[in-house]
Structure formats: structure tokens, C-alpha cells
C-alpha positions as CSV (number, residue, x, y, z in Angstrom):
1,M,-0.4,11.4,-5.8
2,S,-4.0,11.1,-4.7
3,S,-5.5,12.9,-1.8
4,R,-8.8,11.9,0.0
5,T,-10.5,13.5,3.1
6,S,-10.3,11.8,6.4
7,N,-13.2,11.3,9.0
8,D,-12.0,14.4,10.8
9,G,-12.1,16.8,7.7
10,G,-8.0,16.5,7.4
11,I,-6.5,15.8,4.3
12,I,-4.6,12.6,3.6
13,S,-2.2,12.8,1.1
14,G,0.0,10.1,-0.9
15,P,-0.7,7.2,-2.8
16,S,-3.2,4.4,-1.3
17,T,-2.0,1.1,-0.3
18,G,-3.7,-0.6,-3.2
19,T,-1.7,1.6,-5.6
20,I,1.6,0.6,-4.1
21,V,0.7,-3.0,-4.0
22,W,-0.2,-3.0,-7.7
23,G,2.9,-1.2,-8.6
24,L,5.1,-3.8,-6.9
25,I,3.2,-6.7,-8.6
26,A,3.9,-4.8,-11.9
27,V,7.5,-4.7,-11.2
28,A,7.9,-8.0,-10.1
29,V,6.2,-9.3,-13.3
30,S,8.3,-7.0,-15.4
31,L,11.6,-8.3,-13.3
32,L,10.4,-12.0,-14.0
33,V,10.0,-11.2,-17.8
34,L,13.2,-9.7,-18.0
35,L,15.0,-12.5,-16.2
36,S,13.5,-15.1,-18.5
37,V,14.3,-13.1,-21.5
38,L,17.8,-12.2,-20.6
39,F,18.9,-15.3,-18.8
40,G,16.7,-17.9,-20.4
41,L,15.3,-18.8,-17.2
42,S,11.7,-20.4,-17.1
43,F,9.3,-20.1,-14.3
44,D,6.1,-22.1,-13.6
45,F,3.2,-19.8,-14.3
46,G,1.0,-21.5,-11.5
47,Q,3.5,-21.1,-8.8
48,V,4.4,-17.5,-9.8
49,L,0.8,-16.4,-9.6
50,I,0.3,-18.2,-6.2
51,V,3.3,-16.3,-4.8
52,L,2.1,-13.0,-6.0
53,L,-1.3,-13.4,-4.9
54,I,-0.2,-14.5,-1.4
55,G,2.2,-11.6,-1.4
56,S,0.0,-9.0,-2.5
57,G,-2.6,-10.2,0.0
58,L,-0.3,-10.1,3.0
59,A,0.9,-6.3,1.7
60,L,-2.7,-5.4,1.5
61,V,-3.3,-6.6,5.0
62,A,-0.4,-5.0,6.5
63,G,-1.2,-1.6,4.6
64,G,-4.6,-1.8,6.2
65,I,-3.4,-2.4,9.5
66,W,-0.6,0.2,9.2
67,G,-3.5,2.7,8.1
68,V,-5.7,2.1,11.0
69,L,-2.8,2.3,13.5
70,R,-1.6,5.5,11.7
71,T,-5.4,7.0,12.0
72,R,-5.6,5.9,15.8
73,D,-2.3,7.7,16.5
74,K,-3.5,11.0,15.0
75,A,-6.8,10.7,16.8
76,S,-5.1,10.5,20.1
77,D,-2.9,13.5,19.4
78,P,-3.8,16.2,22.0
79,Y,-2.2,18.9,19.9
80,R,-4.4,18.5,16.7
81,S,-5.9,21.9,15.7
82,S,-9.4,20.4,15.4
83,D,-9.3,19.7,19.1
84,R,-8.8,23.2,20.1
85,D,-10.9,25.8,21.3
86,T,-10.8,28.9,19.3
87,P,-11.9,32.0,20.7
């Protein structure tokens, strides 16, 4: 797992959206290769590439929107320790 710091100094842990999307692309390609070898299926390379690019693009956009919404929810949390006055 990777960790990076957020703007407020907190640590965001876990894999990034790009890592998850590339992992899903690798799994999809390996499943297509496995299906073609085991069952003799053939796929049009151009169509498979277009579907993978559209799917990965949508996943990256959705992951970015989800990250922004998650960050906004944390920023509006009144119980964050960084917002409290310490004596």
C-alpha cells in the first residue's frame, strides 16, 4: 500500500485510483487471453482496446470524483483533531 500526505497534514493510506484501474486492466486482459486459449474464442483487438480505454477512462474519472467528495467530507468534519484548539 502506498501512503501520501493530504493538504491538511493527514496521511491518506491505501492504493491510488490509478493503481486500481491498471490492476483491473491487467486482470481483464489476462481473462481475455485465458478465454481465448481455453475455449478458442477470438476477439477483435481494436474493439477490445476501445472498450478497455473507455472503461479505464470512466473508472479514472469516477475515482477522481470520489476522491474529491471524500476529501470534501473530511474537510467539513467538525470533529477533526486539527480543528480543535489545544491548550
